[in-house]
Phi, psi and omega in degrees: 000120176262179184297322182298316178296318180297320179293325177297315178296319179301319178294320179293331181291332178054052180246349186275152179283348182215193182297146180300324183298338181274349179291137182263128178283121180265326183201153177220101179218237172293336172236146165267127185245123182241148175240137177204124181060232181269005188243154166236133182239131179251127177250114182286154184297320181202174185295341178299339183268006184296315179299321179294323178296318177300316181294322181298318178295319178296320179298318180300318178294320179296315179296324177298317179294331180272358179076019180276130178294109182206161179299148183244138178284142177266347175229143187284347181217149173288159173255152171251111186240114178053038178084011181234129175289137181234124177240148185239132187230153172285133181287136179279153175299162179303144178291144177267343176192168176287144177287148178238175181304323181294320178301315179298313182301320181294322176291322179296324177300321179292312181298318183288349176268355183283145169283175180297145176287171181282008175229163185283131169257142179282169167295159177281090180281073184302324183263001186294335181271355187303313183297318181294318180295320178290325177295319178293330178292324178058222183282358181291336178248154181296135182299326180292324177292320178297317179296321178298317180292324176296321179294317176299317179304311183296320181293314181287329176298317179294318181294320181295327181295338182259009183286146173255115185287157173270323181261153176293130180295159179166199182300137176224161177286315176098338177216061192280092177227152177303332179295343178262022174233134178245125181255105176259191182297334181266004177113185184290141180229137180277134179232176181053078187264008190289342179260012178304137186213176170238109189195199178295127177298337180299336177306316182292333185272329179296331181303314182286328175298319178291325177299322177293317187279327188247328192250010172084015175297123180301150180303323180295324177294319179292321179296325178292326176296312180297318181297318181288325180281320177106005180197142179258114183297340179293346176283347184273136184292342179272000186301317182298326180291312180292327176297313180297322178295317182291322176300317179299313180296318182295325178293314180293327180299318179295327184303324183297339180267355185296321179300117178080002181230095183301325181295321178294319179296319178299316180293320177302312182296322177299315183292314180299317181299318180293326177291316179298322182279350183066027183262101182280357181269351182291128181285131172257154183241134180302145182224000000 
């Protein structure tokens, strides 16, 4: 799904206060995210994401009831428009500063203290999207690289199933990064709720450990995250397994953007090569 297709779906949804051409594109990944007036609208890549969209809206309502600072849905259910799930959200006030690791850690402490919601949350199927992302990549990526990632997926999925957690399992964000925190005048707010799950709390903490090792997060930033949360997941013997699973998923995620996007293909090849070489020092770049 490119921007033109997403805008076409946005127009068919008829949810904006003004012309579609005036909506500002904020992000283009598995969702195209547009802002217009007081609203933010997310257009999902395909109908397979409809259940996830329904769950994201339900999670937003649950967090509101629990008093957790998080984005709020403007409509109680997603729409399915021309084969694409569409969700509508209240736009947050302008950020007063960029979110940092400490902001994220403080929100995760709140989320990790929550009991289960009154509806079912899935397990964090971190590797569940690998097949779909590789299918979307098609012939743009080398078949041997795709086969390698499938083999890694199967190995890490089996290893993760046998882990013994250090923390009590329960609700998690699922993609715990500072980019999924918005800091407005009233403080940090959690956004992008579509990966909320019920699983090992360590999933949320490994993300930042990987950010330190692969994406250039300074050691001081990671230390502030650990200090605010109160525990370093790298002390846990299962950390390497969840890290390897997330690296595999992150690599396959980039693959879906490779068709027609040379920068994505370059990043995909960099990531696969570093995994094949077992070189954990190779820098990865956000995409």
